[in-house]
N, C-alpha and C positions, 0 to 999 in steps of 0.2 A: 167523675169519669169524663174522658175526653171523647166525644162522639166522632172526631175526625181521625183518631188514632187507628193504626192498622196493626193487628197482631201478626206474629210470625209463625203461625202454626204450620206453615208450609216449609219451614227450614228442613231440608232433607238430611237424612242420615245422622244419627246421633244427635237428634234435636235437643236432647237433654243438656248438651254442652253449652247451649246459648239460648236465652230467651230475652229478647229486647222488644220494646214497643216503639213503633215508628209512625209518622215522622217526629223528629224532635221539636219540642217547643222551647222558647227562650227560658233559660233557667230562672231569670229574675221574675218570671210570671208566676212562679210557684209561691203559694201562700196558704195559710189555713183559711180556706174559703168555702168549705163544704164540697169541694171537687177534688178527687184524686186525679192528678195529672198523669195519664198513662205514658205519655212520652217521657223518656228519661228513666223509667223504671227498668231495671235489669237484674237478672240473676244468672251469672256464669259459673256453673258448678266447679269447673276446673280452676277457678280463681276465688270463688265465693264459698268454698267449703274447707274446713280444717279439722283433721288432716284431709288432704286432697282425696286420698283413697282410704276411707275407713275400712278396718278389717275386723272380722270376728265379732260383729255386733257391738263394737265399741261406740261410746258416745262421741258425737262430733257436732261442730257448730256450722251454721249456714248464715250467709249474709245476703242482703238485697240492697240495691241503691235506689234512692228516690231523689228528686230535686230537694234542695235544702228547704226546710220548713214547710214542706208540702203536705205531709201526713202527720196525724197525731198519734197513730197507733199502728203497729205491725205485729201480727201474730203468725206463727208457723203452725199450720194444721198438719198433723201426722197420724199415722195409724198404729203407733205403739200401744198407747192406752186411751186414745181418744181425747186427751186433754191438750189443748193448744199451748204452745210455748210463747210467752211474751218476749218480743225482741226489744232491744234498746239501741239508741244511737251510740255507737262506740267511736265515732270519728267523722270527719268530713274529708272529702277529696274533691278539690275544685268546687263545682257547683252542687255536689251531691252530699246527702247524708248517708252514712253507712250504718245500716241496722243489722244487728246480730242476735241470734238466739242459739242456745245449746239444745240439741235433741238427745233424748235419753238412750241408755243402753237397750239394745234389743237382742233378739236371738242371733247366735253366731252364724247360723245357716239360713237366716231369714232374709226378708226383704222389707225395707222401710221406704214408705212413700210419703211425700210431703208437698204442700203448696203454701202460698202466702196469702194472708188476709190483711188488707191495708185500709185504714179508715181515716177520712178527713171529714169531721163533723158528722152529718147524717149519711154521708156517702161512704159505702163500703164496697170495695172491689177486690178481685182475686187474681193471683198470678200462678199459672201452672204451665205445663208444656204447651197448652193451647193458647198461651199468651194471656192478656188481660181480659177478664170477663166481669160482667155486672153481677152474675150469679155464681154461687159456689161451683167449682169446676166439676164437670161431669165426664171429662175425658182424661187424657194422660197426665199423670203427676210426675214430679221429680222423684227419682228412685235411687236407692242405694241397695244393691243386691250383694250380700256377703258371700253367696255361693258362686255366682257367675263372674263377679267383679265387673259387671257391665258398666259401672260408674267410673271406671278407671279411664283417664285420658290416654291417648296414644303417646308412645314414648316410654321413658323410664321415670317412674315416680317413687322416690325413696319414702319410706314410712318413718315417722319420728321415733318409733320404738325399734327400728331395725328392719332390714329387708327392703326389697324394691319390687314394685309391680311394673311389669312390662306389658306393652300392648302394641300391636302392629297391624296395619291394614295390608293384607296380601290376598286379594280375591282369587288369584290363580295358583296358589300354593296349597297342596293337600295336607302338608305336614310342616310345622315350624318349631324351631328351638331357639332359645336364647343361650348364647355361648359366651363365656368371658373368663376373666382372671379369677372369678369367684368359684368356678367349677372346672378349672384347668382347661378351659376352652373345649370341654367335652359335650356329650349329648345327654347329660343327666337331667336337664331342665327342659322338658318338652312343654309346648304351649297348648292351651285348650282352645279349640275353635269357638268363635263367638260371632256368628253370622259370617261376614267376609273378613273378620278380624281374628287374631289369636291373642290370648292373654295368659300371663303366668305370674305368680308371686314367688319370688326366690328369696328365702330368708337370709341366705349368706351374702347376697349382693348389697354392697354399700357404696357410699359416696366416694367418687374418684376412681372406682374400679372400672375396668375396661370391658367392653362387650360389643357384640354384634348379633344380628338375627341370622338364622340359617334356615333355608328352605330346602326340603327334600322333594325335589321335583321329579316327574316321571322320566325325563330324558337326562337330567343332570342335577347336581347340587349347586346351591348358590348362597354365598355370604352376602348379606345386605346391611347397609348402613341404616341406623335409626334416623329417619328423616325428621324426627321431632327432637333429636338430641340437642342439648345446649352446648355440647363440646365435641368436636371432631378433631382427631389428630391425624392429619394427612400424612405425616412422616411415619406413622405406625399403621400402615395398611388401612387408613381411614377408620380406625377403631374409634368407638364412642367412649366418652367418660360419663359416668352417672353424676348428675348434679342436683343439688337441692336449691332451687331459686328463692326459697322463702327464708334462707338463713342470713342473708346479707344485712348488716346493721346500717340502714340508711339514716342520715342526719338532716334530710331536706324537708322535713314535715312542714316547715313554715315558708318554703319557697313560694314566691308569688310569680308565676310565669307571666311574661308580658303578653298582652293581646296581640293579635296579628297587626292591628293598626299601629302599634307602638314598636314593632320589631325592626331592628337593624341586623341583618343576617350576614354572618361571616362564614364563607365556605372553607372547610378545613379537611385536608387529606391526611389521615392519621400517619401514613408512612413517611411523608415528606415534610411535615410541619416542624419537626424538632431537629436540631443539630446541624443545620446548614450554615455555612459561612462562619463568622465569628460569634457563634451562639454563646452568650454569657453563661449558660448552664451546662456547656460542654457538648460533646458529640456522642450520643448514644449509638449503639449498634444499629445497622440498617436492616430492615425498615424500622423506624422509630415506632413507638407504641402508645398504648393508652396512658401509662404512667408518665411517659415523657411529655405528652400533651398536658396532662394534669399538672405537671411541675411548671408549665409555662402559662397557666391559666391567668396569672396576674397581668400578663401582657394584654390579654383580651379585656380585662378590667380597665387597664390604662387607656386602651384604645376607645373603650366605651360601648362596644357592641353588646347587645343583650340577647342574641341568639346565635348559636353556632349550628351550621348545617354540614353534617359529615358526609363525605363520599361513602358509599356502602362499606360496611364493616362485617357483612356476612361472610362466612367461610368461603374462600375462593381457592382455585388451584395455585400451588406455589406460594411464594412469599411476597411477590411484587405485582401489584395490581391496583388499578383505580377502583376495583370493586364491582365492575359491571359484568362480571362473569361468575355469578353466585353458584356455589355447590349446595348451599343450605339456605333455608329461609329462617332458621331458628338459632344457629350457632354463630357466635362472634368469631372473627378471624383469629386463629391461634397465634400467628406470627406477631400480632400486636399485643398479645398478653392473654391472661385467663379471663373468663367471664366476669369474675369479681373485680378484676382490674378495670374493665370497661365500666362497671358500676361505680368504682372509685372516681373515675374520670367524670362521669355524669354528676355524682354527688358533689364533687369539688366545684363544678361549674354552677350548680344550683346554689351552693353556698355563696357564690359571688353574684347571684342574681341573673345568671345567664341560662337561657333555655337551650336545649339540645334537640335538634331535628336530625332525622336519619333518612338518607336516600335509600329507598327500597326498589328492588328490581323484580317485577312480576311478569314482565313481558317476554322473558326468555330465561333459559337455564344455560349454565356453562357448557360449551362444547367439550372441553377437556374435563376429564374426571367427572362425568355426569352420573352421579349416584342415583338419579331418578330413572335412568334409562333401563327399560326392561326390568323393572324393579323386582318383580317376583317371577321372572322368566318371560313375561309378556309386557306389553306397553300399558300398564295400569294407570300411569300418570300422564301419558301422552296419547294423542290421537294416533291412529295407525292407517296411513302415514301421518306423521305429525305436521302441525301447522308450523311453518318455518318463519324466521325473522332474519334480518341481516346479521344477527349476532348469535343465533342458536335457536333450537327448537322451543316452541311455546307449550307450556303445560296445557292439559285438556280442561279448559275453563267450563266445558259443558258438564263435566262429571262432578257430582255433588261432593264426593270425598276430596277431590282436588281443590275445589273452591273452599271447602271447610279447612283444609290444610293451610291455605294462604291466609284466610281470615283469622284462624287461630294464631298464626305467626304475628299478625298485627296486635292482637290482644296480649301476646306474650311480651313483645317489645315494650308496650306501654306499661304493663303490670310489673314485669320483672326488672326492667331497666329504667323505669321512670322517665321515658322519653317524652318529649313535649310536642312532637309532631313528625310528619313524614314529608319528604319530597318524593313523588312517584316518578320513576324514570320512564321516559319515552311513552307517554300515554297514547300518542297517536298510533302506536303499534300494539296497544292492548286489544283493540277491536278490529281485527283484520281477517280477511279470507273467511275460512270456515267458522271462525269464532267472532265474527263481527257482533252478533247479538249477545253472546255469552260474555265476551270481554267487556262490553258496555255495561251489562247488568252486574258484572262482578265489581266494576268500579262504583256503580251506584250502591251496591250492598256494602262495600267497604265504607263509603262515606255515611251511609245511613247508620251503620253500627257505631261508627265513631261519634256521630252527632248525638246518639243516645247514651252511650256508656262513657265516652271521653269527650264531652262537649267543649271542654276548654283546650283541647288539642287542635292543631292546625294541620291540614293536609293540602299540600301544594303540588300541582301537576306540572311536569315538564312537558307542556303541550306545544309542539312545534309542527306546523304553524298554529297561530292563535285560533281558538275556537270558543266562542262565548257559550256554547252548550256544555263545555267542560266545567265551567263555574256556575252554570245555571242550576237552580235547585232540582232535586230529583222529581218532586211533584210537578215540575214544569217540563219534564222530559230530559233534564240535564243529568250530568254525571255527579254533580253535587260537591265538587272540590271547593275549598275555601278560596283558593287563589291559583293562578297559573302564571308561568313565565310569560312576560310580555315580549314576545319575539319581535314585534314591530318596533317597540321602543329601543331594544338593543340594536337592531339592524340600522334604524334611522340615525341613532346617535353615533354609532361607529362610522357610518357613511359620512356624517357631517364632520366628525373629527378628522377623518382622513382627507375629505374634500377641502378642509380649511387650508391645507398646504397650497392649494391652487386658488384660494379665495372664492370658492363657489359652493359653500354648504347651503342646503335647502332649509331655510328657517320655517317655512310653512309645514314641512314634514315634522320638524321638532315640535311645532305648535300642536299638530294633530296627535302626536303620541303623548304629549303632556295631557291633552284633553281626554285621551282614551277613546275607545270605540263603543261606547254604550254601557249600560248598567253593569254588565258582567265582564267588561274589559276595561275597567277604570278603578281608581281608588284602591281600596283594600282587596280587590279581586285580582290585582296584578302584582307581580314581582319584577322590579326594574333593576337592570344592571348593565354595565358596559362590558364587563369581563367576568365570566366564571370559568369553570375548568375546561369546557369544550372550546371556548374562544381562545384559550391560552395553551391548548394541547395540540402539538403537531400531529398526533395520531388522528385527531378529528379535523385536520386541515387548518389548525389555528396556530397561534403564537402570541406571546405577550404584546399588548397594544403598544407599549412604549417602543418595542423593537420595530414595529411597523411604522411608527412615526419617525424614529431616529434609527436608521438601519446600521449605524456605525457604533461599535462598542465604545463606551459602556451604556449607550442608549439613554442618555440623560440630559440631552441638550435642552435649551430653553423651550423648544417646541414640544418635546416629549413631556417635559414637566408641566408646561402650561396647558396643553390640550388634554393630557390625561387627567390632571387634577380638575380641570374645568368639567370634564365628563363625569368624574366621580362626584363633584359638587352638584351637578344637575341631578344625578341619581338620588342624592341624599336630600334634595330640597323639593323635588317634584312630587306630586301625588303618586301613590303607589307604595309598595313595600320595598325598601332598598336592600340590595345584596351586593357583596363584594367578595373577591377571591383572596385567599391567604397571600400575604406579601404585597398586595396592592397598596397597603398603607405606607409602604416605603419605596415605591417606584420599582417594584421587583421586575427584573428583566429575564430571570430564569424561567423558561417555559414550564408549564405544568407537565407532569409526567410521573412515572413510577420508579425511575432509577435513582441511584444515590445522588447523581448530579442535578436532580430536580428538587432537592431540598431547597426550601426558601432560604435566602441569605440573610441571616440575622444581623450581619455586620452593616447592612444597609439601613438598619433602624437608626444608627448614629450617623452614618454617612449622609442620609437624607432626612435628618431630624426635622427640618422644616416641613417636608411633605407629610411626615408622620404627625406633626403638630396640627397641620391643616386637617387631616382626616379626623384626628381626635376632636378638634373643635367643631367641625361639621357634624360629627356624630353626636357631640354634646348638645348642639343646637337641636338636632333632630329629635333626640330623646327627651329634652327638657321643654321644648316649645310646642304646646299643643297645636299651634298653627301649622306645624310641619308633619303632623300625623298623616298616615296614608290616606285617610278619608276626609281630612280637613278641607275646608273650602278652598277652591283655586279658581283663578281667572287669568287666562293669557291676555294681557292688556296691551302689550307692546310688541310689534313685529317690524323689524327693519331688515328687509330682504337684501337690499343693496349693501348695508353696513354689516350684515351677519350678526345682528344683535336681537335677542329676544328677551322679553321681560314678563313676569307673571306674579300675581298676587297670591299669598297664602293667608288664610284666616280672614276674619271680619272684625269690624269695630276697632277699638284702640289697639288691639293686639295684632293688627295686620302687619305682615312682613311683605316686603317687595324683593323679588329675586331678579337680578339682571345678569345675563350671560352674553359675553362677547366672544364669538367664535373666530373673529378676524385676527389678523396679525397687526392691526393698527390700534394705537391708543387714541381715544377720543376725548379731547378736552371740552369742557362745557357741554356735555351731552345731556339732552333733555328727555325726561321720562315722566309720564303722568303718575300721580300718587293719589290714593283714595282719601287722605286726611289732610286738612288745611292746618298744618302744624310744622314744627321743626322735625327734621329727619336726621338720622345718622347712619353711617356704615357700620353695621354690626360685624361683618366679616368680609374680607377682601382676599381672594386666593392668591393675589400677587403681592400681598404684604411681605415686606422684607423678612419678617419673622418666620415666614413659611418658605423662604428661599426664593421669593419672587422678585419682581423688579422694583418693588417699593410701594407702600400705600400712598394714594394720591388724595384721599379725602379725610383728613384728620379731624375736622371740626363738624359743626352742625350744617345742615342743608335746609335753608328756609324755603318752604313751599311758596310758589308764586301763583297768583290768581290767573286763570285762563284755561279754557277747555283744551285738554290734551289727553290722548289715549283713552277717551271716554270718561275722564275724571275732570273735576272743576279746577284742578290745580296741578302743578308739576314742580319738579326740582331739576336743577342743573348739577351734573356730577361728572367727575373725571373717571373715565372707564378705561382701565388698562387693557392692553392686548391680551387675548387668551385668558380671560378672567371670569370669575363668577363673584358677584357682589350680593350681599344680603343686607337690606336696609330695614330699619325699624323706626318707629316714632321715638324721638329723643325724649329723655326724661325732662319734666318741667323743672327748670332751674335757671339761675343767673350766673354769668361768669363762667360758663362751661368751657373748659380747656380742651385739648386734643382728646379725641375719643378713639379707643382701639377696640379690636375684636376681643373675643372671649379669652384668648390665651396669647395675644400678641405682646410679647415682652421686649420688643425691640426698643433699646435705649432705656429700659427700666429694669428694676429688680423685683417688681411686684410678683408675688407668688403665693399660691395656696398649696400647701403640702398635703399629701395623703394622711389620713388619720392613722395613728399608731397607738395600740395594736389595731389591726384590721384583718380579719373580722374581730369585732369587739364583744366582750362579755363582761359587763360591769362598767368599767371606766375606760375611756380612751381620750387621746389628746389630739386636738386639731391645731396646727401651727400655720401662720401666715407671715409674709414679709412685705414691708412697705418701703418704697424708696424715699418717701417724704410723709410728713404729717398729713393724715387724711381721715375723713369720716368713713367708717366701715360698718356694714351690717352683715352679720353671718347668721344664716338660717339653715334649718334642716327640713327636708321635704321627703315624703314617701315616694314610691315609684310612680304614683299617678300625679305627682307634682304638688300635692297638698302640703302646706306648711305644718309641721308638727312641733317645731320649737324655734325660738329665737335665741341664738347663742351669744350674740354681741350686737350692740347698736350704739356706737359711741365714737368719739374722736380718739385716734391712736397715733402715737409718735412714730417717726421713721424707725425701721428696724424689725426684728422678729418678735412675734407675740404668740402666746400659747393659750388655748381655751380647753379647759377640762370638761368633758362631756360624760355625764352619768347616764348610761343607756338602760339601766335596770327597769325603768318604767315604760320602755318602748318595746313593742312587739318585735319578735325576731323577723329579719328580712333585710331588704336592701333599701338604703336611704341615700339621698344626695345632700352633701353639705355645700352650700352656695354662699360665696362672698361677693358682695357688691360694693363698689366705691362709686364716686360721682360719675366717673368716666368709663368704667369697665367692670367686668365681673369674671369670676372664676368658679369652678365647681369640681367636686371630687366625690367618689362613691364611698359609702361606708356600709359594711355588712354587720348586722347585729345577730349574735347567736346566744344560746343559753350559756 
């Protein structure tokens, strides 16, 4: 047992829907050690019961989560015959073991109550509605009541054997019906009162049939949308469609989501991502949708990002929106496709090793088509008068049923859509006015529940301005978010980029934001970017940065290219979690927006192939070099305010990298920078390399460290620093007769190339091909997503020309791998996904 754990017996209203133990402990701390770790144990009946709504005394199964390898035995104690049912581990999910047991058939009109008994060595503890206890529960137990159906979740829940159970919270309605295509939209299916809820089982109601709730109010009648519905058709009077979220055939069981420290985030707007410009896959109807983005997933693989952050895809009014005017907290936007289409998109990205984060909007509801407004004839979901925001009214965070509604939506997106995290919109407006305390506590509760049941997911706050209490742990009074947007980083970097035109950027400000502002505003607690949707959106007062640098079409002069790629390079090499906006990888100048003209221009991928190659190589460095992880060691060691140059170190020991950023318009020959190792150095990447469309690489060979105190180090190197550039330096490999050294994908003047494996994804055998311009020693290795080498594919001298390596993947676990080719002077890498 964990003495510091806190049970959630105080969860209000329908507490049976969720029991979690808080605060969370590190998953890796769990072991068979004679102590049941209370943190991390959860039973959510609406997700941990099958069928979700048992009927007529039928047998059903229940599940409970524990940290992996934490407990030896789980039993389900119930009141059918007094004999506990032994549970067994039926799978793992992230850091959790999933235990399951089947409960026997009971009376069709009876009530079955149960609790869990968990044992680790001599320690036996218990889980019930009262939370975790050291002694057998004496209070409320989990219950299934076949007469009242009080165990049914709100919304529409199909039963595997047919029929659907409906439940709605309507505290101000005396009478309620469910009306739909299954009963001719008539009044034959009245609902039974259950406290402030109504419930009904309708045998004729099945999947994809349409329905609504209907309240017979004293002064008038009212049709009401099911606020828990997984599908809403706005074009058909906001009618709901019955969905079964358990039927989709997921193939991502072996997906290994990257940790926050490893993430490179790509922001994607579903409606405008596909079909713009000379899109090689064609021009789908507008807005584009889930399957269109799925078809273009290989572009994300080629770019190398490992996390996609979606603008909100919850149902919104009309068909064109950035998603920040939600009608629903549960239903995916219909104009983008069906709920299963969204799942296909997520499944496809997971197959390619890419996590999917979703932007959630809890701070307000849509002004137009507000289906929550006077839901049952009165303001059950809002204060009266409501707390307002600049974008619409805020739900009543003080009310238990409203908090439960929002928290259940979080669990639904994680469970049903396999999402890997959230970005919460405008957290500074979550705790305002009359809801200052309740909004703050709601954010705390969100993060506590995620920490316990979804510990491998990430929650990012769009906190503007920065507030270290947002990312401070809940037990220290904070809101408990994993990371927050680093507003100061974005502002100072943009200011420096624009001030570079006048030769006066403030390097000390860049130093300060690289260093961060303390424990909860640095490293993996912050998300860094120079441009995301708000910065590029005229509606928010923004526009693409390249247009602000070069105001003349096509906004691609040397200054736009140089300063924008410099800024992107700093984002990708500085401590913190890097993020970028769709299209930035090819110097996109089309502003962010929701109209057809805002589709990103796929023709620019070829037009600005060098810019794309630079982004690809920067991201490759970021994901493959541990020195560049969000939390890896950093030290700003060089500050040249007059010359507008800053340099910083990433990593320690022999693997140290040095990053040098020149904001000025001047090229500096023979520039001196201190280095931490007395050895030969080389330029690993130069953003002004000709291969990237730049002015040309100036440091093709080794740089010998020279003795003498400089920048706090005992040695330094002299280097040619191009104007508007970012350089990454590493310790040169120990060798003799080293020729010119290029960056990871700088093919200027050569034909050296590592081609993607085919087939990819691979199942059984795949082929890796590479091309050499001359005879050379080549080593080709495979690494897992954490960089650990799993196989050497080749280590030999090869003649000039193309070569093939056959790779048998059958002994390797499913997941994402990197194939890395290194020669004496350069290296290449590509991704390989292995499936069954």
